[in-house]
TIGU-948686 format. One record per residue: residue in three letters; y, x, z of N, C-alpha, C in turn. Coordinates in steps of 0.001 Angstrom, whole numbers, plus 500000, padded with zeros to 6 digits. Each point is the difference from the previous one (the first is absolute). Example, Ala and Ser with C-alpha at 12.3 -4.5 7.8 and 13.67 -1.06 7.14 Angstrom:
ALA_494310_513190_507800_501190_499110_500000_501200_500900_500000 $
SER_501050_499650_499280_501190_500820_500060_501090_499230_500730 $
END
This chain:
UNK_498629_500681_499856_501539_499281_500141_501128_500749_500221 $
UNK_501060_499785_499289_501008_500490_500096_500606_500745_501255 $
UNK_499988_499338_501297_500205_500490_500984_499409_498919_501082 $
UNK_499330_498943_499618_499568_498954_500777_498939_500673_500908 $
UNK_499630_499502_501397_498969_500295_500679_499875_501456_500237 $
UNK_501277_500755_500436_500510_501433_499946_499414_500666_501380 $
UNK_499409_498881_500887_499174_500783_501349_498891_500271_499946 $
UNK_499373_501233_500673_498519_500152_500026_498982_498786_499480 $
UNK_498579_500420_499054_499236_499041_499883_500599_498617_499316 $
UNK_500797_500504_498988_500607_498906_499078_500308_498491_501329 $
UNK_501142_500416_500618_500165_499025_500720_501572_500001_500313 $
UNK_500799_499197_500468_501125_500312_500398_500519_500830_501153 $
UNK_501097_500726_500075_500001_500861_501008_500127_498931_501408 $
UNK_499304_500517_500953_500103_499195_501258_499226_498661_499782 $
UNK_499109_499898_499091_499511_498768_499252_500859_498827_500421 $
UNK_501303_500289_499360_501091_498999_500265_500744_500232_498436 $
UNK_499910_498797_499151_500169_499872_498609_501784_499871_500206 $
UNK_500393_499632_501099_501746_500192_499957_500486_501063_499851 $
UNK_499186_501117_500353_500287_501425_499955_499619_500828_498774 $
UNK_499368_499311_499039_499365_500465_498971_501077_500148_498857 $
UNK_500533_501498_499606_500749_499823_498795_499075_500020_498893 $
UNK_500696_499043_499051_498800_499931_498660_500659_500953_498735 $
UNK_501336_499368_499834_500695_501007_499057_501597_500061_500126 $
UNK_500542_501099_499199_501516_500340_500180_500271_500224_498517 $
UNK_500914_499456_499851_500689_499915_498656_501614_500505_499961 $
UNK_500255_500557_498882_501585_500417_499953_500216_500211_498715 $
UNK_501218_499144_499765_500267_499910_498289_501608_499623_500186 $
UNK_500788_500003_498567_501240_499596_499812_499825_498652_499293 $
UNK_501315_499236_500337_500349_498911_499360_501495_500294_499606 $
UNK_500353_499175_498797_501238_499864_499212_501125_499996_501114 $
UNK_501102_500803_499792_500973_499734_501167_500249_501248_500640 $
UNK_499251_501252_499708_499913_501416_500715_499543_499140_501603 $
UNK_498809_499399_499915_499404_499794_501287_498290_500346_499977 $
UNK_499832_500279_501710_498823_500429_500212_499123_499126_500692 $
UNK_498725_499883_499695_499135_499054_500747_498873_500550_500798 $
UNK_499831_499739_501325_498783_500581_500673_499290_498754_500298 $
UNK_498726_500028_499734_498926_498965_500476_499007_500613_501042 $
UNK_499759_499627_501113_498814_500467_500758_499303_498572_500390 $
UNK_498868_500080_499536_498434_498856_500186_499383_500483_500873 $
UNK_499879_499084_501074_498829_499709_500981_498921_499187_500037 $
UNK_499136_499870_500960_499152_498894_500318_499313_499587_498741 $
UNK_498962_500576_499523_499006_500094_498568_499058_498468_500788 $
UNK_500252_499202_498834_498956_498775_500062_500807_499212_500590 $
UNK_501167_499986_500502_500641_498900_500951_500093_498844_499173 $
UNK_499816_498684_500996_500094_500206_501306_498773_499817_500758 $
UNK_498917_500875_499701_498814_500024_500808_500404_500851_501178 $
UNK_499568_499552_501493_500235_500568_500859_501585_499820_500539 $
UNK_501032_500582_500555_501319_499585_500363_500888_499959_498941 $
UNK_500501_498915_499749_500756_499828_498944_501391_500109_500250 $
UNK_500403_501195_500490_501470_500452_500117_500106_501483_500126 $
UNK_501106_500556_500202_500536_501357_500507_499423_500308_501413 $
UNK_499633_501001_500440_499678_500615_501220_501299_500061_500700 $
UNK_500171_499171_501275_501336_500371_500816_500201_501171_500526 $
UNK_499031_500767_500092_499995_501560_500844_499770_501024_499184 $
UNK_500372_499553_498637_499952_501113_498954_501467_500335_499546 $
UNK_500066_501237_499856_501217_500276_499097_499550_500423_498359 $
UNK_500672_499016_498826_499521_500284_498686_501159_500368_499268 $
UNK_499802_501253_499471_500931_501118_499612_500018_500330_498822 $
UNK_500735_499992_498702_500396_500891_499080_500782_501197_499982 $
UNK_499553_501368_499754_500705_501042_500411_500350_500284_497968 $
UNK_501168_500942_500583_500670_500543_498646_500519_501500_500168 $
UNK_499524_500301_499291_500245_501579_499806_500982_500314_499065 $
UNK_501337_500638_500035_500982_500020_499078_500422_501379_499497 $
UNK_499215_500901_500715_500399_501262_499483_498863_500938_499651 $
UNK_498675_499308_500074_499178_500790_499510_498873_500763_501126 $
UNK_500551_500181_501138_499344_500622_501148_498825_499575_500461 $
UNK_499580_498486_499620_498936_499118_500447_499628_499644_501509 $
UNK_501660_500152_500087_500015_499003_501635_500976_498883_499597 $
UNK_500184_499223_500999_500646_498707_499873_501672_500176_500071 $
UNK_500931_499681_499161_501003_500082_500054_500860_498460_500661 $
UNK_499252_499083_499168_500657_498579_500440_498446_499163_500278 $
UNK_500228_499315_500948_498590_499336_500248_500447_498376_500355 $
UNK_499600_499013_499506_499746_498774_500161_498776_499315_500934 $
UNK_500466_499520_501372_498890_499779_500639_500273_498280_500284 $
UNK_498508_499308_499838_500176_498380_500389_499407_499807_501257 $
UNK_500308_499546_500615_499784_499664_501427_499875_498331_500085 $
UNK_498680_499577_500450_499814_498164_499747_499646_499427_501634 $
UNK_500705_498829_499786_499646_499399_501292_498760_499552_500274 $
UNK_499496_499506_501263_498647_499387_500269_500296_498886_498949 $
UNK_498760_499597_499179_500077_498727_498956_499438_498762_501192 $
UNK_500451_498964_499574_499521_498784_500413_498969_499318_498836 $
UNK_499584_498946_500246_499149_499426_498521_500648_500141_498631 $
UNK_501541_499905_500106_500643_499633_498702_501064_500999_500025 $
UNK_500204_500734_501004_501540_500857_499713_499741_501262_500228 $
UNK_500610_501054_499691_500354_501127_500492_501144_500483_499420 $
UNK_500729_500993_500446_501187_500886_499549_499606_501485_499892 $
UNK_501188_500268_499580_499847_501605_499804_501356_500732_500236 $
UNK_500266_501103_500509_501115_500680_499639_499854_501517_499780 $
UNK_501042_500145_498993_499995_501329_499182_500697_500926_500014 $
UNK_499838_501213_500480_500796_501052_500577_499726_501096_498734 $
UNK_501569_500633_500048_500006_501080_498855_500366_501124_500631 $
UNK_499161_501272_500224_500502_501018_500527_499937_501361_499210 $
UNK_500676_500782_500416_500594_501327_498953_499804_501103_500828 $
UNK_500022_501368_499630_499400_501039_500646_499248_500219_500672 $
UNK_500166_501105_501163_498886_499605_501243_499362_498799_500293 $
UNK_500908_498821_499884_499254_498731_500566_498734_499604_498905 $
UNK_500540_500426_498720_498980_499543_498974_498799_500488_499999 $
UNK_499759_501273_500732_499049_500590_499986_498823_500190_501348 $
UNK_500771_498740_501039_498897_499410_500914_499578_498995_499599 $
UNK_498917_499331_500890_499113_498746_499329_500379_499040_500700 $
UNK_501142_500030_500738_500541_498683_500703_500911_499190_498996 $
UNK_500116_499271_500196_501114_498805_499690_501305_500280_500530 $
UNK_500832_501184_498919_501393_500292_500978_500988_499771_498873 $
UNK_501272_500410_500253_501021_499794_498951_500500_498589_500150 $
UNK_500908_499983_498846_500503_498485_499984_499638_498625_499520 $
UNK_499693_499044_500670_499517_498787_499495_500836_499576_498892 $
UNK_499269_499584_498784_500590_499561_499006_499896_498716_499564 $
UNK_498881_499397_500703_499748_498674_500044_499085_499628_501238 $
UNK_500535_498953_500712_499461_499439_500977_499627_498628_500288 $
UNK_498961_500034_500308_499057_498721_500197_499857_499056_498893 $
UNK_499394_500533_498835_500151_499559_498769_498392_499330_500253 $
UNK_500001_498688_499307_498658_499438_500081_498978_500526_499075 $
UNK_498734_499978_500423_499222_500168_498934_499368_499028_499390 $
UNK_499812_500043_498558_499555_498922_499445_498383_500069_500018 $
UNK_499669_498765_500328_498483_499812_500056_499342_499087_498939 $
UNK_501047_499247_499351_499703_499115_498840_500043_500531_498771 $
UNK_499885_499246_498833_499716_500375_498709_501628_500483_499324 $
UNK_501088_499410_500307_501245_500302_499552_500874_501261_501061 $
UNK_500263_501127_499341_500463_501200_500635_501330_499564_500626 $
UNK_500487_500243_501274_501147_499968_500903_500667_501426_499787 $
UNK_501075_500230_499155_500281_501234_499815_501473_499915_500901 $
UNK_499831_501186_500853_501300_500160_500497_501244_501264_499523 $
UNK_501200_499837_500007_501040_500965_499828_501103_500519_500492 $
UNK_499952_501252_500262_501104_500658_501340_500520_501085_499109 $
UNK_501203_499782_499949_500568_501217_499098_499637_500445_498581 $
UNK_499696_501105_499665_499195_500428_498697_498479_499901_500160 $
UNK_499680_499381_500709_498337_499609_500209_499272_498691_499668 $
UNK_499371_499681_499521_498863_498818_499861_499095_500388_500529 $
UNK_499100_499131_500942_499067_500258_500693_499337_498799_500323 $
UNK_498218_500091_499757_499143_499058_500156_498823_500500_500797 $
UNK_499367_499132_500943_498897_500416_500483_499159_498918_500258 $
UNK_498722_499918_499487_499357_498738_500256_498738_500122_498488 $
UNK_499152_498965_500614_498700_499615_499240_500212_500038_498464 $
UNK_499330_500528_499328_500100_500475_498591_498669_500168_499297 $
UNK_499632_499948_498848_498966_500240_499077_499829_501447_499986 $
UNK_498723_500568_500038_499723_501386_499901_500272_500729_498570 $
UNK_500758_500674_499825_500072_500440_498520_498874_500980_499444 $
UNK_499500_500560_501183_498864_501154_499445_498835_499330_499139 $
UNK_499698_500826_499364_498982_499412_498834_498937_501294_499643 $
UNK_498568_499603_499815_498998_501007_500251_498626_499372_499624 $
UNK_499087_500514_499506_498825_499633_499856_499264_500656_501150 $
UNK_500099_499618_501048_499238_500726_501346_498457_500077_499878 $
UNK_499510_498800_499837_498679_500040_499684_499297_501051_498688 $
UNK_500736_499840_499156_499635_501050_499096_500258_501363_500272 $
UNK_500896_500479_500797_500237_501280_500747_498988_500315_501039 $
UNK_499536_499275_500707_498839_499953_501025_498549_500322_499359 $
UNK_500076_499202_498751_498709_500074_499464_499892_501259_498695 $
UNK_500608_500726_500295_500123_501258_499183_500181_499829_498843 $
UNK_501421_499386_499847_500652_499827_498749_499113_498962_498770 $
UNK_499453_499342_500731_499294_498564_499343_501134_498737_499831 $
UNK_500808_500121_499122_500991_499094_500182_499765_498356_499786 $
UNK_500473_499443_500882_499757_498609_500165_500884_499001_499439 $
UNK_501430_500258_499724_500879_499286_499434_500458_499193_501147 $
UNK_499948_500294_500899_500519_499332_501309_501048_500492_500658 $
UNK_500963_499359_500190_501239_500346_500722_500101_500120_501225 $
UNK_499887_500814_501118_499748_499675_501443_501157_499327_500442 $
UNK_501181_500454_499817_501229_499432_500239_500502_498877_499468 $
UNK_499484_499483_499203_500489_498587_499334_500537_498839_500562 $
UNK_498858_500148_501445_500543_498675_500745_500283_500276_501491 $
UNK_500638_501186_500020_500096_500449_501609_501523_500188_500074 $
UNK_500359_499894_501393_501136_500016_500631_500433_501125_500759 $
UNK_501079_500140_500206_500488_500993_501217_501365_499434_500477 $
UNK_500353_500822_501028_501573_499883_500477_500783_501187_499673 $
UNK_501124_499703_499222_500822_500900_499584_501291_500109_500548 $
UNK_500411_501499_499797_501463_500099_500618_500509_500539_498837 $
UNK_501315_499496_499460_500476_500343_498705_501735_500262_500471 $
UNK_500552_501083_499662_501292_500315_500072_500639_500442_498464 $
UNK_501146_499447_499777_500852_500660_498569_500872_500176_500399 $
UNK_500857_500949_499776_501209_500888_500348_500636_500649_498702 $
UNK_501311_500410_499986_500823_500853_499098_499117_501405_499896 $
UNK_500020_500457_499044_499344_501438_499840_500715_501132_501291 $
UNK_501141_499371_500074_500901_500874_500872_499648_500159_501698 $
UNK_499382_499075_500132_499638_499522_501324_498883_501264_500351 $
UNK_499165_500590_499112_499125_500929_500037_500448_501380_499646 $
UNK_501195_500425_500231_500760_501116_499164_500401_500146_498587 $
UNK_500686_501239_499760_500471_500064_498701_499087_500484_499008 $
UNK_499124_500870_500567_498796_500468_498907_499183_499133_499490 $
UNK_499692_500007_498633_499117_498987_499385_498671_499960_500653 $
UNK_499433_500792_500261_498646_500084_500714_500105_499929_501749 $
UNK_498900_499132_500070_499778_499803_501394_498365_499905_499979 $
UNK_499608_500392_501561_498374_499897_500184_499784_498988_501319 $
UNK_498814_499172_499719_500154_498737_500558_498313_499967_500823 $
UNK_500272_499752_501364_498554_499592_500313_500097_498704_501054 $
UNK_498798_499607_500546_500081_498969_500656_499255_500215_501583 $
UNK_500127_499525_501166_499319_500267_501070_499967_498676_501029 $
UNK_498873_499426_500488_499821_499121_501019_499917_500863_501427 $
UNK_500524_499609_500939_499986_500589_501371_499757_499056_500824 $
UNK_499347_499991_501024_499623_499128_501208_500292_500301_501354 $
UNK_500938_499400_500641_500345_500139_501815_498574_499612_500353 $
UNK_499555_501060_501049_498694_499678_500743_500598_500656_501641 $
UNK_499710_499356_500702_500124_500748_501278_501560_500802_500264 $
UNK_500889_499710_499257_501229_500650_500044_500338_501374_498952 $
UNK_498837_499795_499392_499976_501149_498744_499942_499682_498646 $
UNK_500701_500481_499068_499987_499583_498753_498924_500912_499447 $
UNK_499168_499325_498885_498952_500862_499239_500158_499456_498818 $
UNK_499966_501068_498924_499799_499775_498659_498860_499460_499709 $
UNK_499422_498913_499556_498754_499539_499787_499627_499876_498512 $
UNK_500785_499929_499121_499935_500112_498637_501384_500788_499021 $
UNK_499572_500293_499017_501147_501022_499270_499561_500141_498606 $
UNK_500910_500016_498877_499728_500369_498626_500814_499595_499104 $
UNK_499939_500586_498441_501177_499597_499319_498900_500008_498926 $
UNK_499259_500984_499502_499398_500199_498557_498678_498878_500014 $
UNK_499555_499373_499157_498958_499055_500017_498655_500370_499944 $
UNK_498926_499655_501014_498692_500251_499767_499717_501476_500288 $
UNK_500602_500269_500772_499659_501814_500915_499045_500100_500925 $
UNK_500603_499257_500972_499026_500213_501525_498369_499517_499695 $
UNK_499922_498966_499253_498781_499185_499509_499035_501118_499001 $
UNK_500577_500845_499357_499358_500798_499356_499893_501625_500557 $
UNK_501291_500299_500581_499772_501125_500202_499635_500576_501583 $
UNK_500323_499083_500957_499918_500229_501283_498641_499629_500567 $
UNK_499223_500985_500702_499022_499526_500547_500126_498766_501282 $
UNK_498844_499524_500505_500358_498907_500884_500715_500666_501370 $
UNK_499653_501003_500433_500258_500533_501172_501206_500751_500207 $
UNK_500967_499909_498614_501308_500841_500248_501049_498609_499222 $
UNK_499517_498815_499981_500974_498977_499629_500928_499638_501090 $
UNK_499746_499931_500914_501073_499805_501295_501103_501201_499878 $
UNK_499051_501279_500286_501182_501212_500084_501093_500119_498455 $
UNK_499489_499333_499134_500807_499943_498595_501110_498962_500291 $
UNK_499484_498693_500521_500810_498915_500141_501361_499908_501012 $
UNK_499774_501627_500941_500520_500342_500952_501178_501159_499651 $
UNK_499695_500353_499074_500462_501230_499255_501358_499956_499378 $
UNK_500568_501054_499774_501477_500190_499180_499591_500555_498644 $
UNK_500828_499525_499037_499740_500454_498639_500216_501147_499964 $
UNK_501034_500621_500646_500448_501557_499891_498927_501102_500249 $
UNK_498837_499502_501070_498760_500806_499936_498767_499816_499168 $
UNK_500104_499196_499140_499116_499531_499045_499235_501144_499535 $
UNK_500526_500440_499021_500011_501125_499193_499112_501066_500655 $
UNK_500676_500605_501085_498714_501010_500922_499099_499303_500323 $
UNK_499957_498842_500637_498598_499258_500677_499042_499564_499166 $
UNK_500558_499269_498531_498940_499253_499272_499720_500732_498510 $
UNK_500744_501150_499839_499740_500725_498622_498547_500410_499860 $
UNK_499508_500618_501014_498592_500355_500321_499071_499062_499580 $
UNK_499750_498844_501096_499047_499135_499842_500371_499248_498622 $
UNK_501160_499563_499436_500213_499122_499119_499284_500938_498438 $
UNK_500705_500964_500015_499187_501281_499087_498672_499721_499882 $
UNK_499269_499890_501102_498295_500081_499698_499814_498415_499359 $
UNK_500662_499085_500646_499553_498453_499061_500241_500262_498776 $
UNK_501066_500382_499294_500100_500138_498825_499196_501081_499276 $
UNK_499515_501173_500658_498945_500582_499317_498512_499021_500054 $
UNK_500058_499239_501093_498544_499465_499889_500046_498855_499077 $
UNK_500879_499160_500168_500172_498846_498828_500286_500209_498639 $
UNK_501057_500758_499651_500765_500367_498855_499611_501178_499047 $
UNK_498987_500774_500898_499508_501519_499346_501226_500903_499835 $
UNK_500972_499808_500909_501414_500900_499870_499863_501107_500084 $
UNK_500392_501219_499698_500114_501341_500680_501070_499916_500874 $
UNK_500172_500859_500945_500931_500239_501290_501448_499797_499156 $
UNK_500350_500954_499192_501222_499801_499593_500712_498519_499400 $
UNK_498993_499450_499284_499954_498825_499478_500437_498777_501052 $
UNK_498864_499912_501085_500109_499278_500861_501345_500001_500661 $
UNK_500542_501074_500491_501256_500264_500961_501153_499626_499229 $
UNK_499878_500068_498339_500989_499544_499436_500096_498234_499857 $
UNK_499133_499754_499833_499605_498359_500005_500476_499467_501358 $
UNK_499882_500680_501200_500315_499547_501227_501366_500397_500312 $
UNK_500980_500517_498968_501385_500036_500559_500763_498819_499662 $
UNK_499280_499210_499313_500450_498554_499616_499920_499112_501446 $
UNK_499085_499987_500324_499916_499447_501527_499929_500339_501223 $
UNK_500363_501450_500257_500183_500565_501115_501226_500929_500132 $
UNK_500992_499910_500701_500048_498864_501342_499624_498525_499549 $
UNK_499632_499140_500623_499894_498857_499741_501171_499098_500337 $
UNK_500766_500270_499046_501766_499608_499779_499777_499455_498408 $
UNK_500426_498508_499687_500485_499851_498716_501281_500324_499561 $
UNK_499824_500510_499163_501158_500752_499206_500669_499070_499188 $
UNK_501193_499643_499767_500830_499119_499240_501341_500546_499169 $
UNK_499985_500308_498942_501404_500393_499532_500482_498667_499318 $
UNK_501007_499915_500826_500836_498774_499309_500634_499891_498761 $
UNK_500261_501123_499366_500376_500335_498800_499046_499893_498938 $
UNK_498603_499358_500279_499338_500255_498983_499246_498557_500150 $
UNK_499359_499218_499039_499088_498853_500464_498859_500531_500718 $
UNK_499780_499020_501004_498910_499875_501165_498694_499594_498914 $
UNK_499250_500977_500595_498514_499648_499443_499255_501177_500793 $
UNK_498904_499596_500471_499159_500781_501072_499697_501263_499129 $
UNK_500187_501240_500341_500145_500307_501703_501700_500082_500017 $
UNK_500749_499680_499091_501954_500025_500425_499818_498531_500579 $
UNK_499995_500170_501370_500162_498649_500452_498779_499416_499900 $
UNK_499754_498503_500051_498950_499062_500206_500636_498706_499593 $
UNK_499839_499368_498790_500239_498480_500002_498941_499257_500172 $
UNK_500429_498784_500201_498594_498988_500325_498875_499455_498871 $
UNK_500416_500682_498453_498921_500000_499233_499591_501421_499242 $
UNK_500263_500837_500679_499242_501233_499750_498504_500249_500344 $
UNK_499321_500360_499464_498390_500025_499961_499750_501337_500746 $
UNK_500219_499990_501484_499585_500948_500789_498513_500385_500047 $
UNK_499288_498871_500050_498359_500129_500022_499656_500952_498766 $
UNK_500553_499814_499052_499587_500503_498512_500612_501726_500448 $
UNK_501126_499965_500243_500309_501462_500285_499205_500609_500996 $
UNK_499733_499564_500990_499191_500702_501059_498621_500362_499649 $
UNK_499316_499321_499076_498789_499909_499748_500138_501354_498868 $
UNK_500748_499898_499139_500299_500785_499251_500099_501472_500234 $
UNK_500820_500244_501428_500477_501183_500627_498418_500586_500736 $
UNK_499235_498860_500447_498901_500484_501004_499038_500433_498896 $
UNK_499758_499722_498734_498843_500128_499387_500594_501288_498581 $
UNK_501423_500252_499855_500428_501163_499349_500081_499002_498733 $
UNK_500272_498737_499847_499994_499243_498698_498611_499356_499714 $
UNK_499009_500047_500488_498731_499724_499579_499963_498604_500148 $
UNK_500645_499270_500919_500308_498689_500110_501195_499617_500424 $
UNK_500360_499401_498391_501463_499852_500144_500782_498873_500419 $
UNK_499064_499033_499896_500274_498597_500673_498830_499170_500359 $
UNK_500545_499020_500936_499146_499095_500183_500275_498480_499456 $
UNK_500801_500061_498742_500067_498933_499180_500508_498902_500738 $
UNK_500920_499907_501325_500763_498689_500155_501244_500239_499894 $
UNK_500767_498920_499806_501566_499891_499473_500552_499418_501539 $
UNK_501311_500138_500014_500863_499813_500919_500165_498533_500260 $
UNK_500389_499203_501001_500218_498514_500118_501208_499830_499375 $
UNK_499860_498543_499679_501057_499268_499336_500865_498912_500798 $
UNK_499651_500067_501346_500759_499151_500505_501167_500790_500893 $
UNK_500472_500988_499573_501177_500952_500667_501331_499033_499512 $
UNK_500681_500224_501096_501501_499483_499710_500788_500883_499111 $
UNK_501084_499160_499109_500651_501196_499323_501282_500541_500639 $
UNK_499972_499391_501419_501662_500335_500889_499337_500034_501426 $
UNK_500830_500596_500752_499626_500273_501747_499185_498398_500361 $
UNK_499150_500227_500878_499401_501023_500440_498695_500823_499009 $
UNK_499814_499720_498872_499139_500592_498842_498656_499507_500489 $
UNK_499596_500016_501055_498428_499658_500241_499924_498851_499921 $
UNK_498792_499406_499279_499800_498767_499537_499689_499037_501277 $
UNK_499686_498794_499601_500004_498654_500635_498611_499899_500945 $
UNK_500043_500330_501117_498633_499840_500592_498957_499106_499479 $
UNK_498539_500443_500026_498930_499119_499683_499595_499002_501195 $
UNK_499955_498739_499618_499654_499310_501050_498603_499098_499740 $
UNK_499354_499230_501028_498962_499638_499556_498744_500667_500274 $
END
């Protein structure tokens, strides 16, 4: 999967789907605006149909290429009732952006979460914001992948839902340079301590590259440490699956390590330059893993995406 079930043994982190980061998207729209989308809670609303009230949902942005956050948007949610939940969004910069806590200036306060089919969009200054229940844009023939590339033609994500967090803003809110780096993180307060339980940027990394006993450490880690920590074991994965030699494997890994999604906003977004909702990231990852021997899973993007904000499609019902 793209980043679904990113805890050990193909389970959600801490066995709680609300803490499970599924996908990250970063792209531009007309008017020199940047869109950042963080989806969580795979196969929603199975299990808890809300955001976790003790979690910090965070999108980090590196504006100077040093693999550390310079701007961060943190979402903190109220305890949900059966029909209502609210969210406050904080914008942090500098040193505050590098801590995992929700710090900085509140840019939206007590915004209602959307649980229905119509998205409730909030606007504050230069920002558009949405949080709530939407269809999952991820598409892949997962059964075909599990069955060693015996394709079924069935899109696993065709009827799935997620909870999405969507931010849109002028480019200038993320610095003057055209290139930014983006990654998402979910952290949980427990016994007075905040623990990072999931993080990621590039699609389908931890599922393919990380052994089960290192997934929790990966989810707690910092992208700035990724190259030194994961270059060796991930090189071995590419040598095993794709027949890479060492030099070719390391060159391929430079696209995804550190695990930061780079977006040059002066160029059209298309993975790995950012990621749009229709980019075929499953095929891109299969081609990488197999050195081009398996170029695609033959599944196309979803057709229920909205042409405007919040871009994610209407959730499936029934």
